[in-house]
C-alpha positions in Angstrom: -24.0 -33.7 -9.8 -23.9 -31.1 -7.1 -21.1 -30.2 -5.7 -19.9 -28.7 -2.2 -19.8 -25.2 -2.3 -15.9 -24.6 -1.8 -15.2 -21.4 0.9 -12.3 -19.4 1.5 -13.4 -18.6 5.3 -16.4 -19.0 7.6 -16.4 -16.1 10.0 -18.8 -15.7 13.3 -20.0 -12.3 14.4 -22.0 -12.0 17.5 -24.6 -9.1 17.2 -27.3 -9.0 20.2 -26.6 -12.2 21.5 -28.4 -11.5 24.7 -31.6 -10.2 23.1 -34.6 -13.2 24.1 -36.2 -11.8 21.3 -36.4 -13.1 17.7 -34.5 -10.4 15.1 -36.8 -9.2 12.8 -35.8 -8.5 9.1 -35.5 -4.4 9.5 -32.6 -5.3 12.3 -31.3 -8.0 10.3 -30.7 -5.5 7.5 -29.2 -3.1 10.0 -26.9 -5.7 10.9 -25.9 -7.0 7.7 -25.4 -2.8 6.9 -23.3 -2.1 9.9 -21.1 -5.4 8.8 -20.6 -3.8 5.3 -20.2 -0.2 6.1 -16.5 0.0 6.2 -16.3 -2.2 3.2 -13.9 -0.9 0.5 -14.7 -2.7 -2.7 -17.8 -2.2 -4.7 -20.6 -4.4 -3.8 -24.2 -4.6 -3.9 -26.4 -6.5 -1.0 -29.3 -8.5 -1.8 -31.3 -10.2 0.7 -33.9 -13.0 0.5 -37.1 -12.4 2.1 -39.0 -14.8 4.9 -37.3 -16.5 7.9 -35.5 -19.7 6.1 -35.1 -22.8 8.3 -33.4 -25.9 7.2 -32.4 -24.0 4.0 -30.3 -25.3 1.3 -28.6 -22.6 -1.0 -27.7 -23.6 -4.7 -25.4 -21.0 -6.6 -25.4 -20.9 -10.4 -22.4 -22.9 -10.4 -24.3 -25.8 -8.9 -22.6 -25.5 -5.9 -24.5 -26.2 -2.7 -24.6 -25.0 1.1 -26.8 -26.2 3.7 -28.6 -24.6 6.8 -30.5 -26.2 9.4 -31.6 -23.3 11.8 -33.9 -20.0 11.6 -31.9 -17.0 9.7 -32.1 -14.4 7.7 -29.7 -15.1 4.5 -27.8 -12.3 2.2 -25.7 -12.4 -0.6 -23.1 -9.7 -1.5 -22.1 -9.4 -5.2 -18.8 -7.2 -5.7 -18.1 -5.7 -8.4 -14.5 -5.7 -8.4 -13.4 -9.4 -7.3 -14.5 -12.5 -8.8 -14.9 -14.1 -4.7 -18.6 -13.3 -3.0 -20.3 -13.4 0.7 -23.1 -15.0 1.8 -24.3 -12.9 5.6 -26.5 -15.2 7.9 -28.6 -13.8 10.7 -29.5 -16.1 13.5 -33.1 -15.0 13.9 -32.8 -16.3 17.6 -29.8 -14.2 18.7 -28.7 -11.7 16.3 -25.6 -13.5 15.4 -23.9 -13.2 12.4 -21.9 -15.9 10.1 -20.2 -14.4 7.4 -19.2 -17.1 4.5 -16.5 -15.8 1.8 -16.5 -18.0 -1.5 -13.5 -18.5 -3.7 -15.1 -17.6 -6.4 -18.2 -16.1 -8.1 -21.2 -17.7 -5.8 -24.7 -16.1 -7.2 -27.3 -17.7 -6.2 -30.2 -18.8 -8.3 -33.3 -17.1 -8.9 -31.4 -14.3 -7.7 -33.7 -12.2 -9.0 -36.2 -12.3 -6.7 -33.9 -10.9 -4.3 -34.7 -8.0 -2.5 -32.1 -5.4 -3.0 -31.0 -4.2 0.3 -28.4 -2.0 -1.0 -26.8 -0.9 -4.4 -23.2 0.2 -5.3 -24.4 3.6 -6.7 -24.7 4.3 -2.6 -20.9 3.8 -1.6 -19.4 8.0 -1.0 -16.4 8.3 -2.3 -13.1 8.7 -1.6 -12.5 6.0 0.7 -9.6 6.0 3.0 -8.4 2.1 3.3 -6.0 0.9 5.7 -3.0 -0.9 5.0 -0.3 -2.8 6.6 3.7 -1.9 5.8 5.6 -5.6 4.6 9.1 -5.5 5.3 11.6 -8.0 4.6 13.4 -6.9 7.7 14.7 -9.8 9.7 14.5 -12.5 6.8 16.9 -13.6 4.4 15.4 -12.0 1.5 15.7 -8.5 -0.6 14.3 -7.1 -3.4 15.1 -7.6 -7.2 13.9 -6.8 -10.8 12.9 -3.3 -9.6 12.9 -0.5 -11.9 16.1 1.2 -11.0 18.3 -1.9 -10.5 21.0 -1.8 -13.4 18.8 0.8 -15.5 21.3 3.4 -17.1 18.0 5.4 -18.0 17.6 6.5 -14.1 21.2 9.1 -14.8 18.8 10.5 -17.4 16.0 12.0 -15.2 15.7 13.9 -11.6 13.1 11.2 -10.1 11.1 8.1 -11.6 8.6 6.0 -10.0 7.5 3.0 -10.3 4.2 1.0 -9.3 4.1 -3.2 -9.5 0.6 -4.5 -8.4 1.2 -7.7 -7.0 -1.9 -10.7 -6.5 -0.1 -13.9 -6.6 2.9 -15.1 -4.4 4.2 -16.8 -8.2 4.1 -12.9 -9.0 5.7 -12.0 -5.9 8.4 -14.2 -6.5 9.7 -12.5 -9.6 10.9 -9.3 -7.2 12.1 -10.7 -4.0 15.0 -13.3 -3.8 15.7 -15.2 -0.7 18.2 -18.0 0.6 15.1 -19.7 2.3 11.7 -19.4 3.9 9.7 -17.3 1.4 7.5 -15.0 2.8 4.1 -16.3 0.9 1.3 -13.8 1.1 -2.7 -14.6 1.0 -3.4 -13.0 -2.0 -7.2 -14.2 -2.0 -7.9 -11.5 0.7 -4.7 -9.3 -0.1 -2.7 -7.3 -3.0 0.9 -5.9 -2.5 1.5 -2.7 -4.0 5.3 -2.5 -4.3 6.2 1.3 -4.9 9.3 2.1 -5.7 12.1 4.6 -7.2 15.0 6.6 -7.5 15.9 10.3 -7.4 18.8 12.9 -7.5 18.3 14.2 -4.0 18.9 11.1 -1.3 15.7 10.2 0.7 15.9 10.2 4.3 12.6 8.9 5.5 8.9 8.2 4.3 7.1 10.6 6.4 3.6 10.0 4.5 1.3 7.5 2.7 -2.2 7.6 2.1 -4.1 5.2 0.2 -7.8 5.7 -0.8 -10.5 4.8 -3.2 -11.4 7.2 -5.8 -14.2 5.5 -8.0 -15.4 2.0 -8.6 -12.1 0.3 -9.4 -9.8 3.1 -9.0 -7.5 3.9 -6.4 -4.9 6.9 -5.5 -1.7 6.3 -4.0 -0.3 9.3 -2.2 3.4 9.3 -1.1 5.5 11.8 0.6 9.3 11.5 0.7 11.8 13.6 3.0 15.1 14.2 1.4 17.8 16.1 2.3 18.7 18.5 -0.7 22.0 16.8 -1.7 22.5 16.4 -5.3 23.7 12.2 -4.3 21.6 9.2 -5.9 19.3 7.3 -4.1 16.6 4.4 -4.3 13.6 4.3 -2.1 10.8 1.1 -1.9 7.4 1.3 -0.3 5.7 -1.8 -0.1 2.0 -1.9 1.2 -0.4 -5.0 1.8 -3.7 -3.7 1.2 -7.2 -5.6 0.9 -7.9 -7.4 -2.2 -8.4 -5.6 -5.5 -8.7 -6.4 -9.0 -6.4 -7.1 -11.4 -7.4 -4.5 -14.3 -7.8 -1.8 -10.9 -6.4 1.2 -12.1 -3.9 2.6 -8.8 -2.5 6.4 -9.5 0.7 7.3 -7.8 1.1 10.9 -6.4 4.5 11.3 -5.3 5.6 14.3 -3.9 9.4 15.3 -1.8 9.3 17.3 0.9 12.5 19.0 2.0 14.4 19.5 5.2 14.1 23.6 5.6 16.5 23.2 8.8 20.0 24.0 8.2 23.0 25.8 8.8 22.9 28.6 6.6 27.1 29.3 4.8 27.6 25.9 5.5 28.5 22.5 3.4 29.4 19.4 4.7 31.9 17.8 1.9 33.2 14.4 1.6 36.5 14.6 -0.7 38.5 11.2 -1.9 40.9 9.7 -0.2 44.2 11.8 -0.5 42.7 15.0 -1.7 43.8 17.8 0.7 40.7 19.8 1.8 42.4 23.8 1.8 44.1 22.8 -1.6 40.6 21.6 -2.7 39.6 25.0 -1.3 42.0 27.2 -3.3 40.7 25.8 -7.2 36.9 27.4 -5.6 35.7 30.4 -5.2 33.9 31.5 -2.0 34.4 28.1 0.1 36.7 27.6 2.8 37.2 24.5 5.5 36.2 24.8 8.8 36.9 21.4 10.6 37.4 18.2 9.5 34.4 16.2 10.8 35.6 12.3 9.8 39.2 11.7 9.5 38.9 8.5 8.3 36.4 9.4 5.4 38.0 12.2 4.5 34.7 14.5 5.0 34.9 18.3 5.9 33.3 20.8 6.9 33.0 23.4 4.5 32.2 27.7 5.1 30.6 29.0 2.5 30.8 33.5 2.0 27.2 33.9 0.7 27.6 35.6 -2.5 26.5 32.1 -4.5 23.1 30.0 -4.3 24.1 26.8 -1.9 21.9 24.9 -4.8 24.4 26.3 -7.6 27.4 25.7 -5.7 26.4 21.9 -4.5 25.8 21.4 -8.0 28.9 23.3 -9.1 30.9 21.2 -6.7 29.3 17.7 -7.2 31.0 17.9 -10.4 34.3 18.4 -9.3 35.7 14.6 -9.7 37.2 14.8 -6.0 34.1 15.3 -4.5 32.2 12.1 -3.3 29.3 13.9 -1.9 28.5 17.4 -0.6 25.5 18.2 1.2 24.0 21.3 3.3 25.1 21.2 7.1 21.4 19.9 8.3 19.9 20.5 11.8 17.4 18.3 13.1 
């Protein structure tokens, strides 16, 4: 018994709708190629030769769909994901109808279909557009990330973790919500959840690039600007990208970019409550208090005599139990 083809989406595209002449197969090929030119998934395009009228397409799974107008028919096979596409070009006006299937929908007798574009013709690398995913404004927060309750972080200068999420069930492992769990359409998207911790507290993300380097291979380049302080800081970068396979390889290339603007021979030091800044300075050679910056937080601007490298000095001062935070006096 044959069943109707289960579809995710039917997407109409308008091409050449003002032309009165019928669309040739050569022109139909170019319309399809234009549509697929931005596709980042490895694919092969097949065409059924000849104008099809009142056509019934039967897949290898005995699913069917019917067309009742003259058209050119194309089938797109994706190597890395399970869903496929059918592209239908209206012969009379060039309009394109795209049918995205939920699972593999290879038509019968595909061997007699003409190959329009093979996967080997794709030129890498391909820059892939993405959408930033944020929990801001929701009653949700991230959980179960690598740096939560993991004492091994303190034995490393920096560690980066990448989680590839392809279902709402997987997403629920990493998000806790008081209400309104934010579901994602994982038939179209994959969530790349990158997180980590560094000894140099991050200030902000300054660059994220996601690109495909080969079939089923991707690269995620992340640059984070930090302030040079010795305090630990964690970061989370979640992005939504077009659907990628569970078995895809995603390499994370993480680098830090330190702020270069700071006042020479000055440090900002936060002391524990009750610690006297002048008495503290007498126990450390080469520093002296200049002025208090935040009295309620016991935070001071200190000068240095320039005889010791600032990074070495910061490291030395941060080991004093009376210090809760020390950093350069950055300029922005």
